[in-house]
N, C-alpha and C positions, 0 to 999 in steps of 0.2 A: 368350654362349659365342664362344671362339676356333678358326674356323677352322681355324686352322695349329697347333694346338695337336694339333685330330682329327685334322690330318693326319699326325704324330708319333708317333701311336698304333699300335702292334703289329697286322699283320692278323689275329692271331688270338692268342688265351690270355689273360694275368690282366692286371690290370693294382692298381696302388695305390692307395692312397687318397688320397697327395697330389699322385699322378698326376692322377687325375681334378679333383682341387682346382683347378687352372691352367683344367680346360676350365670347370668345371660351378660360376660366381660365387656359391658358398656357403657358406658359414660349415662348417666340422667339423661342429659342435654341430647346427647346419641340417641334415646332411647327413644322420646320423645316426637325425633325428626322421622325416626325408622318406625316408629305408627303413625309418624301422615301421611309419610311416602308409603306404606301400606304392606313395609319389612316386615311389621310384628304383631300382632294381634291388636283389635282395637277393643278399649276399657269399656268399661261398665260402671256407669256412674252408681252407689251405693246413698245415696246421700249429695246433701252441695259440698260438701269436703272431704267427701272418699272415695274415691277412684282405684275400682280396682281389672283386676285380671282374670276368669278363670281358666282354672288349672289347668283343663283338660284344652286349651289354648296354647297353653306356656308350655305342655307336655309337647305336644305337637309341632312345636319353633323346634323344643330340644333334641328330638327325634329327627325329625329332616336334617339338624345343623350338623349331624353324627354321624 
């Protein structure tokens, strides 16, 4: 996981999957399988076609993996 990429995350708010996959080295399908299995944080629906994750949850995930 690239720490320089983690530093680019906003201090708070939401991040989309495209940003997460630049930090966490897994495929999109592996990420969704991990969400379903509970390995990765649950997403937040921001609209009918918009899914995001809380930045805090992604930072926690990265910190636990390091």
